[in-house]
Gaussian input, Z-matrix of N, CA and C with variables (Angstrom, degrees):
# hf/3-21g

backbone

0 1
 N
 C     1     B1
 C     2     B2     1     A1
 N     3     B3     2     A2     1     D1
 C     4     B4     3     A3     2     D2
 C     5     B5     4     A4     3     D3
 N     6     B6     5     A5     4     D4
 C     7     B7     6     A6     5     D5
 C     8     B8     7     A7     6     D6
 N     9     B9     8     A8     7     D7
 C    10    B10     9     A9     8     D8
 C    11    B11    10    A10     9     D9
 N    12    B12    11    A11    10    D10
 C    13    B13    12    A12    11    D11
 C    14    B14    13    A13    12    D12
 N    15    B15    14    A14    13    D13
 C    16    B16    15    A15    14    D14
 C    17    B17    16    A16    15    D15
 N    18    B18    17    A17    16    D16
 C    19    B19    18    A18    17    D17
 C    20    B20    19    A19    18    D18
 N    21    B21    20    A20    19    D19
 C    22    B22    21    A21    20    D20
 C    23    B23    22    A22    21    D21
 N    24    B24    23    A23    22    D22
 C    25    B25    24    A24    23    D23
 C    26    B26    25    A25    24    D24
 N    27    B27    26    A26    25    D25
 C    28    B28    27    A27    26    D26
 C    29    B29    28    A28    27    D27
 N    30    B30    29    A29    28    D28
 C    31    B31    30    A30    29    D29
 C    32    B32    31    A31    30    D30
 N    33    B33    32    A32    31    D31
 C    34    B34    33    A33    32    D32
 C    35    B35    34    A34    33    D33
 N    36    B36    35    A35    34    D34
 C    37    B37    36    A36    35    D35
 C    38    B38    37    A37    36    D36
 N    39    B39    38    A38    37    D37
 C    40    B40    39    A39    38    D38
 C    41    B41    40    A40    39    D39
 N    42    B42    41    A41    40    D40
 C    43    B43    42    A42    41    D41
 C    44    B44    43    A43    42    D42
 N    45    B45    44    A44    43    D43
 C    46    B46    45    A45    44    D44
 C    47    B47    46    A46    45    D45
 N    48    B48    47    A47    46    D46
 C    49    B49    48    A48    47    D47
 C    50    B50    49    A49    48    D48
 N    51    B51    50    A50    49    D49
 C    52    B52    51    A51    50    D50
 C    53    B53    52    A52    51    D51
 N    54    B54    53    A53    52    D52
 C    55    B55    54    A54    53    D53
 C    56    B56    55    A55    54    D54
 N    57    B57    56    A56    55    D55
 C    58    B58    57    A57    56    D56
 C    59    B59    58    A58    57    D57
 N    60    B60    59    A59    58    D58
 C    61    B61    60    A60    59    D59
 C    62    B62    61    A61    60    D60
 N    63    B63    62    A62    61    D61
 C    64    B64    63    A63    62    D62
 C    65    B65    64    A64    63    D63
 N    66    B66    65    A65    64    D64
 C    67    B67    66    A66    65    D65
 C    68    B68    67    A67    66    D66
 N    69    B69    68    A68    67    D67
 C    70    B70    69    A69    68    D68
 C    71    B71    70    A70    69    D69
 N    72    B72    71    A71    70    D70
 C    73    B73    72    A72    71    D71
 C    74    B74    73    A73    72    D72
 N    75    B75    74    A74    73    D73
 C    76    B76    75    A75    74    D74
 C    77    B77    76    A76    75    D75
 N    78    B78    77    A77    76    D76
 C    79    B79    78    A78    77    D77
 C    80    B80    79    A79    78    D78
 N    81    B81    80    A80    79    D79
 C    82    B82    81    A81    80    D80
 C    83    B83    82    A82    81    D81
 N    84    B84    83    A83    82    D82
 C    85    B85    84    A84    83    D83
 C    86    B86    85    A85    84    D84
 N    87    B87    86    A86    85    D85
 C    88    B88    87    A87    86    D86
 C    89    B89    88    A88    87    D87
 N    90    B90    89    A89    88    D88
 C    91    B91    90    A90    89    D89
 C    92    B92    91    A91    90    D90
 N    93    B93    92    A92    91    D91
 C    94    B94    93    A93    92    D92
 C    95    B95    94    A94    93    D93
 N    96    B96    95    A95    94    D94
 C    97    B97    96    A96    95    D95
 C    98    B98    97    A97    96    D96
 N    99    B99    98    A98    97    D97
 C   100   B100    99    A99    98    D98
 C   101   B101   100   A100    99    D99
 N   102   B102   101   A101   100   D100
 C   103   B103   102   A102   101   D101
 C   104   B104   103   A103   102   D102
 N   105   B105   104   A104   103   D103
 C   106   B106   105   A105   104   D104
 C   107   B107   106   A106   105   D105
 N   108   B108   107   A107   106   D106
 C   109   B109   108   A108   107   D107
 C   110   B110   109   A109   108   D108
 N   111   B111   110   A110   109   D109
 C   112   B112   111   A111   110   D110
 C   113   B113   112   A112   111   D111
 N   114   B114   113   A113   112   D112
 C   115   B115   114   A114   113   D113
 C   116   B116   115   A115   114   D114
 N   117   B117   116   A116   115   D115
 C   118   B118   117   A117   116   D116
 C   119   B119   118   A118   117   D117
 N   120   B120   119   A119   118   D118
 C   121   B121   120   A120   119   D119
 C   122   B122   121   A121   120   D120
 N   123   B123   122   A122   121   D121
 C   124   B124   123   A123   122   D122
 C   125   B125   124   A124   123   D123
 N   126   B126   125   A125   124   D124
 C   127   B127   126   A126   125   D125
 C   128   B128   127   A127   126   D126
 N   129   B129   128   A128   127   D127
 C   130   B130   129   A129   128   D128
 C   131   B131   130   A130   129   D129
 N   132   B132   131   A131   130   D130
 C   133   B133   132   A132   131   D131
 C   134   B134   133   A133   132   D132
 N   135   B135   134   A134   133   D133
 C   136   B136   135   A135   134   D134
 C   137   B137   136   A136   135   D135
 N   138   B138   137   A137   136   D136
 C   139   B139   138   A138   137   D137
 C   140   B140   139   A139   138   D138
 N   141   B141   140   A140   139   D139
 C   142   B142   141   A141   140   D140
 C   143   B143   142   A142   141   D141
 N   144   B144   143   A143   142   D142
 C   145   B145   144   A144   143   D143
 C   146   B146   145   A145   144   D144
 N   147   B147   146   A146   145   D145
 C   148   B148   147   A147   146   D146
 C   149   B149   148   A148   147   D147
 N   150   B150   149   A149   148   D148
 C   151   B151   150   A150   149   D149
 C   152   B152   151   A151   150   D150
 N   153   B153   152   A152   151   D151
 C   154   B154   153   A153   152   D152
 C   155   B155   154   A154   153   D153
 N   156   B156   155   A155   154   D154
 C   157   B157   156   A156   155   D155
 C   158   B158   157   A157   156   D156
 N   159   B159   158   A158   157   D157
 C   160   B160   159   A159   158   D158
 C   161   B161   160   A160   159   D159
 N   162   B162   161   A161   160   D160
 C   163   B163   162   A162   161   D161
 C   164   B164   163   A163   162   D162
 N   165   B165   164   A164   163   D163
 C   166   B166   165   A165   164   D164
 C   167   B167   166   A166   165   D165
 N   168   B168   167   A167   166   D166
 C   169   B169   168   A168   167   D167
 C   170   B170   169   A169   168   D168
 N   171   B171   170   A170   169   D169
 C   172   B172   171   A171   170   D170
 C   173   B173   172   A172   171   D171
 N   174   B174   173   A173   172   D172
 C   175   B175   174   A174   173   D173
 C   176   B176   175   A175   174   D174
 N   177   B177   176   A176   175   D175
 C   178   B178   177   A177   176   D176
 C   179   B179   178   A178   177   D177
 N   180   B180   179   A179   178   D178
 C   181   B181   180   A180   179   D179
 C   182   B182   181   A181   180   D180
 N   183   B183   182   A182   181   D181
 C   184   B184   183   A183   182   D182
 C   185   B185   184   A184   183   D183
 N   186   B186   185   A185   184   D184
 C   187   B187   186   A186   185   D185
 C   188   B188   187   A187   186   D186
 N   189   B189   188   A188   187   D187
 C   190   B190   189   A189   188   D188
 C   191   B191   190   A190   189   D189
 N   192   B192   191   A191   190   D190
 C   193   B193   192   A192   191   D191
 C   194   B194   193   A193   192   D192
 N   195   B195   194   A194   193   D193
 C   196   B196   195   A195   194   D194
 C   197   B197   196   A196   195   D195
 N   198   B198   197   A197   196   D196
 C   199   B199   198   A198   197   D197
 C   200   B200   199   A199   198   D198
 N   201   B201   200   A200   199   D199
 C   202   B202   201   A201   200   D200
 C   203   B203   202   A202   201   D201
 N   204   B204   203   A203   202   D202
 C   205   B205   204   A204   203   D203
 C   206   B206   205   A205   204   D204
 N   207   B207   206   A206   205   D205
 C   208   B208   207   A207   206   D206
 C   209   B209   208   A208   207   D207
 N   210   B210   209   A209   208   D208
 C   211   B211   210   A210   209   D209
 C   212   B212   211   A211   210   D210
 N   213   B213   212   A212   211   D211
 C   214   B214   213   A213   212   D212
 C   215   B215   214   A214   213   D213
 N   216   B216   215   A215   214   D214
 C   217   B217   216   A216   215   D215
 C   218   B218   217   A217   216   D216
 N   219   B219   218   A218   217   D217
 C   220   B220   219   A219   218   D218
 C   221   B221   220   A220   219   D219
 N   222   B222   221   A221   220   D220
 C   223   B223   222   A222   221   D221
 C   224   B224   223   A223   222   D222
 N   225   B225   224   A224   223   D223
 C   226   B226   225   A225   224   D224
 C   227   B227   226   A226   225   D225
 N   228   B228   227   A227   226   D226
 C   229   B229   228   A228   227   D227
 C   230   B230   229   A229   228   D228
 N   231   B231   230   A230   229   D229
 C   232   B232   231   A231   230   D230
 C   233   B233   232   A232   231   D231
 N   234   B234   233   A233   232   D232
 C   235   B235   234   A234   233   D233
 C   236   B236   235   A235   234   D234

   B1=1.3715
   B2=1.5446
   B3=1.2825
   B4=1.3690
   B5=1.5722
   B6=1.2784
   B7=1.4257
   B8=1.5713
   B9=1.4411
   B10=1.3746
   B11=1.5918
   B12=1.2755
   B13=1.4625
   B14=1.5468
   B15=1.3324
   B16=1.4450
   B17=1.5740
   B18=1.3773
   B19=1.4826
   B20=1.5093
   B21=1.3735
   B22=1.4144
   B23=1.5085
   B24=1.2613
   B25=1.4357
   B26=1.5168
   B27=1.3391
   B28=1.4227
   B29=1.6064
   B30=1.2123
   B31=1.5492
   B32=1.5095
   B33=1.3426
   B34=1.5001
   B35=1.4579
   B36=1.3117
   B37=1.5026
   B38=1.5893
   B39=1.2833
   B40=1.4688
   B41=1.4499
   B42=1.3360
   B43=1.3832
   B44=1.5847
   B45=1.2410
   B46=1.4874
   B47=1.5313
   B48=1.3110
   B49=1.3783
   B50=1.5107
   B51=1.3689
   B52=1.4234
   B53=1.5171
   B54=1.2776
   B55=1.4371
   B56=1.5032
   B57=1.3655
   B58=1.4900
   B59=1.5485
   B60=1.3071
   B61=1.4653
   B62=1.5396
   B63=1.2792
   B64=1.4949
   B65=1.4691
   B66=1.3980
   B67=1.3751
   B68=1.7055
   B69=1.2839
   B70=1.4370
   B71=1.5650
   B72=1.3143
   B73=1.4455
   B74=1.4515
   B75=1.3419
   B76=1.5113
   B77=1.4523
   B78=1.3719
   B79=1.4041
   B80=1.5379
   B81=1.3389
   B82=1.5022
   B83=1.6134
   B84=1.2832
   B85=1.4967
   B86=1.4761
   B87=1.3473
   B88=1.5778
   B89=1.4642
   B90=1.3283
   B91=1.4529
   B92=1.5328
   B93=1.2979
   B94=1.4419
   B95=1.5209
   B96=1.2615
   B97=1.5289
   B98=1.5168
   B99=1.3639
   B100=1.4398
   B101=1.5298
   B102=1.3508
   B103=1.3966
   B104=1.5649
   B105=1.2899
   B106=1.4764
   B107=1.5349
   B108=1.3258
   B109=1.4748
   B110=1.4907
   B111=1.3570
   B112=1.4265
   B113=1.5919
   B114=1.2913
   B115=1.5050
   B116=1.5350
   B117=1.2807
   B118=1.5145
   B119=1.5446
   B120=1.2597
   B121=1.4478
   B122=1.5370
   B123=1.2949
   B124=1.3953
   B125=1.5519
   B126=1.2591
   B127=1.5913
   B128=1.4863
   B129=1.2589
   B130=1.4674
   B131=1.4846
   B132=1.3430
   B133=1.4400
   B134=1.5683
   B135=1.3137
   B136=1.4268
   B137=1.5205
   B138=1.2507
   B139=1.5091
   B140=1.4731
   B141=1.3382
   B142=1.4436
   B143=1.5122
   B144=1.2946
   B145=1.4641
   B146=1.4973
   B147=1.2856
   B148=1.5051
   B149=1.5601
   B150=1.4217
   B151=1.3832
   B152=1.5447
   B153=1.2803
   B154=1.4245
   B155=1.5737
   B156=1.1880
   B157=1.5259
   B158=1.5508
   B159=1.2959
   B160=1.4899
   B161=1.5302
   B162=1.3674
   B163=1.4756
   B164=1.5582
   B165=1.3179
   B166=1.4271
   B167=1.5643
   B168=1.3653
   B169=1.4643
   B170=1.5239
   B171=1.3478
   B172=1.4598
   B173=1.5253
   B174=1.3529
   B175=1.4618
   B176=1.5152
   B177=1.3119
   B178=1.4834
   B179=1.5369
   B180=1.3933
   B181=1.4350
   B182=1.5246
   B183=1.4314
   B184=1.4614
   B185=1.4729
   B186=1.3341
   B187=1.4505
   B188=1.5127
   B189=1.3416
   B190=1.4705
   B191=1.5162
   B192=1.3791
   B193=1.5049
   B194=1.4728
   B195=1.3827
   B196=1.5078
   B197=1.5466
   B198=1.2888
   B199=1.5202
   B200=1.4634
   B201=1.3451
   B202=1.4674
   B203=1.5389
   B204=1.3197
   B205=1.5127
   B206=1.5253
   B207=1.2764
   B208=1.4431
   B209=1.4833
   B210=1.2745
   B211=1.3937
   B212=1.4549
   B213=1.4354
   B214=1.4778
   B215=1.4695
   B216=1.2679
   B217=1.4243
   B218=1.5594
   B219=1.3723
   B220=1.4307
   B221=1.5066
   B222=1.3851
   B223=1.5872
   B224=1.5066
   B225=1.3169
   B226=1.5105
   B227=1.4667
   B228=1.3029
   B229=1.4774
   B230=1.5516
   B231=1.2516
   B232=1.5679
   B233=1.5532
   B234=1.3664
   B235=1.4073
   B236=1.5109
   A1=109.21
   A2=123.67
   A3=126.47
   A4=109.82
   A5=119.28
   A6=122.19
   A7=110.72
   A8=117.23
   A9=118.95
   A10=105.13
   A11=115.73
   A12=121.70
   A13=111.76
   A14=112.92
   A15=120.06
   A16=109.26
   A17=116.87
   A18=117.52
   A19=109.71
   A20=112.10
   A21=118.37
   A22=106.26
   A23=118.30
   A24=124.66
   A25=107.28
   A26=118.62
   A27=122.92
   A28=105.82
   A29=117.02
   A30=121.29
   A31=105.10
   A32=117.74
   A33=123.58
   A34=109.50
   A35=113.50
   A36=123.21
   A37=109.68
   A38=115.22
   A39=118.41
   A40=108.77
   A41=120.69
   A42=126.60
   A43=110.50
   A44=122.71
   A45=125.36
   A46=114.50
   A47=121.69
   A48=121.71
   A49=114.85
   A50=115.24
   A51=117.27
   A52=106.17
   A53=127.81
   A54=126.07
   A55=115.48
   A56=115.29
   A57=121.45
   A58=109.66
   A59=115.37
   A60=114.66
   A61=111.89
   A62=116.64
   A63=126.48
   A64=107.77
   A65=123.36
   A66=127.83
   A67=107.94
   A68=114.78
   A69=126.21
   A70=110.98
   A71=121.48
   A72=124.04
   A73=113.43
   A74=115.92
   A75=121.53
   A76=114.12
   A77=113.83
   A78=121.29
   A79=102.14
   A80=116.28
   A81=119.38
   A82=107.74
   A83=111.67
   A84=117.12
   A85=107.71
   A86=111.75
   A87=120.86
   A88=114.62
   A89=114.82
   A90=118.94
   A91=107.86
   A92=121.59
   A93=124.18
   A94=107.30
   A95=115.45
   A96=121.51
   A97=109.88
   A98=114.93
   A99=123.37
   A100=115.71
   A101=118.07
   A102=122.03
   A103=112.30
   A104=116.39
   A105=123.39
   A106=107.78
   A107=116.83
   A108=121.51
   A109=109.12
   A110=119.99
   A111=121.48
   A112=113.25
   A113=114.63
   A114=119.72
   A115=109.94
   A116=117.76
   A117=123.01
   A118=106.23
   A119=112.77
   A120=123.55
   A121=109.98
   A122=123.54
   A123=126.96
   A124=105.92
   A125=116.10
   A126=119.37
   A127=111.23
   A128=118.83
   A129=125.69
   A130=116.17
   A131=116.26
   A132=119.31
   A133=112.72
   A134=113.50
   A135=121.38
   A136=112.54
   A137=115.45
   A138=119.54
   A139=112.60
   A140=116.79
   A141=125.27
   A142=108.94
   A143=120.37
   A144=124.48
   A145=111.48
   A146=118.41
   A147=121.17
   A148=108.57
   A149=117.77
   A150=121.91
   A151=110.33
   A152=118.19
   A153=123.83
   A154=107.59
   A155=114.27
   A156=119.19
   A157=104.44
   A158=123.49
   A159=122.48
   A160=107.95
   A161=117.79
   A162=118.11
   A163=108.77
   A164=122.45
   A165=121.89
   A166=115.57
   A167=112.02
   A168=116.34
   A169=112.08
   A170=120.10
   A171=123.69
   A172=114.21
   A173=112.00
   A174=120.55
   A175=109.40
   A176=120.53
   A177=126.80
   A178=108.79
   A179=109.77
   A180=115.54
   A181=105.96
   A182=115.81
   A183=120.32
   A184=110.85
   A185=124.91
   A186=121.75
   A187=116.48
   A188=116.15
   A189=115.13
   A190=112.40
   A191=112.87
   A192=116.65
   A193=116.34
   A194=116.18
   A195=118.14
   A196=113.26
   A197=111.93
   A198=118.03
   A199=106.27
   A200=116.71
   A201=125.39
   A202=105.51
   A203=110.62
   A204=117.53
   A205=110.24
   A206=117.85
   A207=126.63
   A208=108.83
   A209=119.13
   A210=126.60
   A211=115.34
   A212=118.80
   A213=114.81
   A214=112.88
   A215=121.98
   A216=124.24
   A217=114.81
   A218=118.32
   A219=119.73
   A220=111.67
   A221=114.76
   A222=112.50
   A223=108.42
   A224=119.31
   A225=112.95
   A226=119.74
   A227=115.02
   A228=121.04
   A229=113.51
   A230=118.41
   A231=123.05
   A232=107.18
   A233=118.86
   A234=120.07
   A235=110.01
   D1=132.08
   D2=-176.49
   D3=-72.57
   D4=149.83
   D5=178.54
   D6=-58.98
   D7=-44.12
   D8=-178.42
   D9=-133.00
   D10=139.33
   D11=169.61
   D12=-91.62
   D13=-32.74
   D14=176.90
   D15=-138.07
   D16=129.75
   D17=173.59
   D18=-165.19
   D19=172.41
   D20=176.24
   D21=-137.61
   D22=144.20
   D23=-179.11
   D24=-85.37
   D25=126.77
   D26=174.80
   D27=-94.59
   D28=117.74
   D29=-167.51
   D30=-88.05
   D31=56.29
   D32=171.37
   D33=-83.58
   D34=131.12
   D35=178.40
   D36=57.43
   D37=42.99
   D38=-178.59
   D39=-150.40
   D40=151.89
   D41=174.13
   D42=-60.82
   D43=146.37
   D44=2.91
   D45=-90.30
   D46=8.72
   D47=-178.33
   D48=-71.70
   D49=-30.33
   D50=179.43
   D51=-127.95
   D52=135.72
   D53=177.68
   D54=-61.47
   D55=-40.54
   D56=177.66
   D57=-129.93
   D58=107.10
   D59=177.80
   D60=-55.77
   D61=150.77
   D62=178.79
   D63=-87.96
   D64=115.02
   D65=179.84
   D66=-55.43
   D67=137.02
   D68=173.94
   D69=65.68
   D70=15.28
   D71=177.58
   D72=-95.28
   D73=4.58
   D74=-178.82
   D75=91.36
   D76=151.98
   D77=177.10
   D78=-178.60
   D79=-179.90
   D80=-178.87
   D81=65.54
   D82=43.59
   D83=-177.65
   D84=-102.76
   D85=131.48
   D86=-173.88
   D87=-118.21
   D88=152.89
   D89=165.87
   D90=-99.67
   D91=112.44
   D92=-169.36
   D93=-141.38
   D94=175.55
   D95=-175.60
   D96=-87.43
   D97=150.75
   D98=176.17
   D99=-44.04
   D100=-43.59
   D101=-170.30
   D102=-58.01
   D103=-22.16
   D104=-179.98
   D105=-74.68
   D106=-33.14
   D107=-174.90
   D108=-92.78
   D109=-4.25
   D110=179.02
   D111=71.72
   D112=13.11
   D113=-175.83
   D114=84.79
   D115=-1.00
   D116=-176.09
   D117=-97.33
   D118=171.34
   D119=175.08
   D120=-55.00
   D121=152.79
   D122=179.23
   D123=-105.06
   D124=167.66
   D125=173.96
   D126=-87.95
   D127=46.57
   D128=177.85
   D129=110.98
   D130=-13.36
   D131=177.51
   D132=-70.64
   D133=171.96
   D134=172.37
   D135=-114.67
   D136=113.59
   D137=-174.17
   D138=-111.87
   D139=130.24
   D140=-178.44
   D141=-125.89
   D142=177.77
   D143=172.03
   D144=-68.67
   D145=154.34
   D146=-179.15
   D147=-56.64
   D148=-44.70
   D149=179.58
   D150=-54.93
   D151=-51.01
   D152=-175.19
   D153=-64.77
   D154=-41.90
   D155=-174.54
   D156=-64.07
   D157=-47.32
   D158=-176.52
   D159=-66.87
   D160=-39.63
   D161=176.93
   D162=-60.52
   D163=-45.88
   D164=177.43
   D165=-58.95
   D166=-47.32
   D167=-177.91
   D168=-65.67
   D169=-28.42
   D170=172.84
   D171=-66.84
   D172=-32.92
   D173=-178.09
   D174=-86.18
   D175=-33.63
   D176=-169.10
   D177=-58.28
   D178=130.64
   D179=175.47
   D180=-134.74
   D181=98.18
   D182=-173.25
   D183=-59.09
   D184=-25.05
   D185=174.22
   D186=-62.61
   D187=-15.42
   D188=-179.28
   D189=-100.81
   D190=15.92
   D191=178.47
   D192=50.39
   D193=56.59
   D194=178.45
   D195=-63.47
   D196=159.66
   D197=-179.82
   D198=-127.60
   D199=146.87
   D200=168.95
   D201=-105.01
   D202=122.26
   D203=179.23
   D204=-117.48
   D205=123.29
   D206=177.26
   D207=-101.27
   D208=109.55
   D209=-171.40
   D210=-158.33
   D211=152.73
   D212=171.19
   D213=-63.04
   D214=143.14
   D215=-174.21
   D216=-47.84
   D217=-43.27
   D218=-174.97
   D219=-67.45
   D220=-13.32
   D221=-177.83
   D222=-106.74
   D223=5.45
   D224=177.57
   D225=-65.33
   D226=-21.04
   D227=170.73
   D228=-51.54
   D229=-27.44
   D230=-176.36
   D231=-68.20
   D232=-21.06
   D233=-173.38
   D234=-106.50

């Protein structure tokens, strides 16, 4: 069974977003579904329900340089 059936790579600390990745600062971060994390915290990934993940992946257009923002709902307007 594959580790992920649906996912997106979050290019945190990796090219082309940073010219030189910072060692030990994290990378290999994915947007994936909750079931892969067992409902527990992930090791830096962003986990959402399967339904939400599929919705995001259908909407996602990498050419538009989308961003993932983790923030309390009242502060989302800052981004």
